N, C-alpha and C positions, 0 to 999 in steps of 0.2 A: 558367700563373700570370696574375694580374690586374696591370695595371700600378698603381704606386705612385698614390694620389691619386684613383683611380677606384673607383665605390661596387661592391659586387659585383652589384648589380642592372644596373648598365650592362654589367657582364661577362656577366650572364644574357642580355642583350638580344643582345650580340655573338656570344655563344656559339650561341644559337639562329638567328641569321641564317647563320652559318657551316654549320650543320646544314642549313639549307634549299638552301643553294648545293650540297651536296654528298650530297643524298638523292635519292631518287623522288619523283615528285609524290605518291605514296600517303601520305606521310608528312607533306606540308605542312600539312594541316588541323591535326593534333595540335601541330606546332611552332608555327604562327602562334597558337595558343591560348596557349603557354609565354611569346611575345612579348607577348600582348596583357595577360596577367595580371602580367608583369614591369612593363609601362608603366605599370600603375594602381598601382604600389608607394607608399604613403604611410609615411614615418617617423614613427611615433607612440609608439613605445616608449622609455622612460627608459634601457632598456639599451642599451648600443652593439652588442650582438650580436642582440638580436633584432629584426626587422622586422615591418611589417604589411603584407599584401596585401588591398587594399579593393575590394569590389565593390559600385558603388552606382548603377548605370546604367540599372535596370528590365529589364535583359535575362535570359537564360537561359544559365547557364554549367555546363558538365559538367567535373568535376574527375576525371580518369582518369590521372592524371600525379603524381608526386610533387613535394609543394611543402613547402619547407623553413621558411617562416614563417607566424606567426598569420595567420588569414584573418578578416577582419571583413566582414559583410553589411550595407547599408543603414545604416551609423552615422550618425547625425544627417542620415537622409535619409528624410523619412516620406513615405509615398505611393508610393514608388517601386515595391516589390512584386519587387525584384531575387530570381530564383530561383537556387538552387545545388543542382544534382544530383551527389552523392557516388557513383562508381561504382566497380566493381570494377577493381583495378589503381592507383587513387587513393588518396594518403595525405596528410595534413596534419600537421606537426611544429610547434609542439605543439598547438594546439587550433584551433577554429571559433567565433566568437561571431556571432548573429544578432541584429539590432537591428529597431526600427520595425515596417515591416510586410513583411519579408524572408519567402521560403518557401525552407525547407531541407528537400532529400528525400535522406535516408541510405540508399541502395540497395544500397551494397557499399563496397567499400574499407577505410580504417583512418584514423582519427583517434586518433593516438597518446597524447594525453592528455585534453583536456576538449572537451566541447560545452557553451558557455553560450547560453542563449536570453532574450531581454529585450523589453521591451513588446508590440507585438503580432504578434510573429512567429510563424510556423506552422511545426512541425518534424515531420516524420514519420521513423520509424526503421522500416526493413523489413528492413534487412540490414547487413552491416558489423559493425564493431567500434570501440570507443572505450574508455577508461579509466573515464571520469566523465561524468554528464550533469546540468546543473544549469539547472532549469526555472524560468524567471520567466515564462512565456507558456504557450501552448498547444502540448502534446506529445503526438504519438500513437506508441506504440511496439507492433508488431505482430511483429518479427523482430530480427536481429541479437543482438548481445552487448554488455552493458555491465559491464566487468569488476571494476569496484568498486561505486560507490554511484551510485543516481540521487536528486538532493534536489530536492523540490518546494518551491519558495519562495513567497512571498506574492503571492497573487493569480493563480498558475499552475493550469492545467487539465491533468491528466495521465491518460492514458489507455493503459491495458496490457492486449493481447489476445494477446501471443504474445512470443517471443524470450526472453532470460535476462539476468537481474540478478544478477551472482553475489555481490554485496555486499548492502546494504540500500536500501530505499527509504524515505527521510526524508519526511514530508509534515508540512511547517511550517505557521505561521501563515496561517489563512484559504485554504491551498490546497485544491484539489479533486483527489482521486484516487479513479479507478475500474480496479479490476482484474478482468478477466474471463477471462484465460487466461496462458499463458507461466509462467516460475518466477523466483521470488525466494528465492536461496538461503539468505541470512540472516534475511530478514523484512522486514516492513512495521512502520514506527514512526510513530505520529501523534501531534502536538503540536499545543499551543496553539490550540483551534478549529479545527482543520483537518476536514476531511470526506472520508471514506474510505468507497466501497463495494467490498465482495469478493463478486464473484458467480462466480469460478472461479479457475483458476490454482493453483500449488502454493506454498508458503512455509514457511520454516523457523517462524518465529514472527510473531504480530502483536501489537504492545504498545501500548497506547493511555495517553496522558497529557493532563493540562491542558485539560479541557474539550473534548477532541475528539470527534466524534461518528461512529461508525463503524457500518456496516450490514452483515451477512455473510447472504448468501444463498446460496453456493455455495463451492466450491473446497476446498482442504484445508491444514491448518497442523499443526505439532507442538503449539502452544500458544497460547492468547490469553492476553494478561494485562493487567489494566486497573490505574490508579490516577489520582489526582487529579482527581475529578469528570468521569472521561469518561462518556458515554453510550453503549452498544452494544445492540444488536438482532441476533439470531441467529435466522434463519428457515431456514438451510439451510447445508450444507457439512458439514465434518468438522473435529475438533481433538481431540487427545490429552487435552489438560487445558485446563481453563477457569479460571484463578485471578483472582477480583475482589479489589480491594485500594482502601485508601483513598478511600472515599466515592463510588466509581464506582456506577453502576447498570447492570444489563444485564438484558434481557428475552428469554427463550428461548421460542420457539415452534415450533421445528424442528430439525433437522439432527442431528449425531451427536456428543456430548460424551463424553468419557473422564472421568476424575475432575473433580470440581467443589470449588473452594474459595472460601469466601466470608469475607471478613476486615476489619478496621479500618473498621468503619461504614459497609460497603458493601451494597448491596440487590440482590438477585437475585430475580425473577420467573419461574417456569417453568409454562409451560402446554401446552408439547408438545416433542416432540424424543426421541430415544433417548439416555438417560443411561446409559452403559456402564460406568461405574467407581465408586468411592466418592465420598461426599460429607464435606467436613470443613468446619466452622464455627468460627470465634473473634472474639473482640475487637469484641464488637457487630455482627457481621455478622448480616444476615436474608434468610433464604431462604424465599420464599413460593410455594406449590406449589397449583396450581389443579386439581383433578380430581375423583376418585370413589372409592369403595370403598376407602379407605384402610385399611391396618393396619398396626401396629406389632409386630414379633416376632409376627406371627398374630392378635393382638388387634384386632377393627375399632375405628377411631376417628371421630368427625365432625370438626367444626372444632377445631382443638385447637393449642396453641401447645407446643413441644416445645424444652425447655431442657436444660442440663447435669445430669447426675446426680448427680456429686462435685463441681462447682464448681471443675473443675482446668482446665488446658490440655486441648485435644482430643485431643492425644498421649497422656494420662493417662486419658481416658474411654473406657468400655466401648464395643464396636460393638453396634449395634442396625440391626434391619432395617426398612425402610420399603418397603411395596407398595400398588399402586393402579393406576388409569387415569387418566392425564392428560386434561387437557380436550378435547385434539383426538384422543383414542383411542388413543395411544402408551401402552405399558405402563409401569409403574413398579416396580422391583425392585431397591432398591439398599442396601448397608450405608452407615452414616452415624455420626459422632460430633461431638459438640457441646461445644465448650470455653466455660467461664465465662460470660460475658454474652451470648453469641450465641444464635439461636435460630431454629427451622423454623415456619414458619406453615402449617397445611393447610386450604385453603379448599375446601369441598366444592362441586361445579357447583350452579346454582340449581335442577336437578331433584332433586339429592340433597337440598339445603335444604329443599325443599318437602315431599319425602317424611319428612325427620326432623321437620320443623314437623308435618305431619300426625300421625305416630306420637306425637308429645307431646300433641298435643290428644286423640287416641283415649285414651290413658292417662289424661289428666285426666277426660274424661267415665266411665270406667271406674271411675275412685277416687270421682267423686261419686256414680254409682249405686250403689257398695257402701256 
């Protein structure tokens, strides 16, 4: 038990010294690390229970022991570049905060709740686990486990090439996120002018809002859903469903897409890719398809705008069949339904347009001859 009026951290120092006196030399280095950590304790929490251990000396610190206080690195100490290595056997309760120019390497161990990053701090996660990661700086994730969410805040740059996010990745205002591997179980959510590049990895969904800009060149996802004037390019990867809503714009030039839905004044341009499902359009949605050899229910067509047959919602419209070849050479063979004010615009490639033009010119000449 500690004496009355003596802080728990003074007791921690006493306990560590007692351990040194009673242990073999092989343990002295680790126990000395405990003493030094306790010696830099700074009480900055409003809570009478939680204290903060602060590292801001520009040194390199290995945490392979249990730390029951929040850890701050280089708080209000620019230019120091203090390095924290989180190792197997180490734990921090409740969390770790990196400030200024600090360097954090999560190689193993356990952060029982959160990792916050600020200013110009650099954080790499290649092992270990934590509940949440809140990024406002540069973060690279190549391994480890984030049990809940990874939040990218304004000005952050987050790169994910491995590891597992069991919840969501939220890309917020002006953040930049690149995903080339790993798994994001729930999915990626892009908001407010964020920029997201997906070139690999596995995720539940990709959902875009509010003028976000997203490029998909690889990876796989259950669905990609858009709304709120977001801009999407798809040149690779695979998705079971592409749902385009509310003034969004999507350009598809490759990859695999299951069902395609175009709704609520959104626009989709398709010039390549494997469209493996059905196509549904409603509420002023416009789908433009660039290619050649188009046919509707077996009847060849050139440049044409396809609209609703009955003027009803797409659920009440008959299925029709569109075949042809997309501009990049991929085959087109899909059922589609068009509701009320939506439309599909078929645009033959330039060579096809030229042939159609020549055909019309020949017909006119024959008529004149006759």
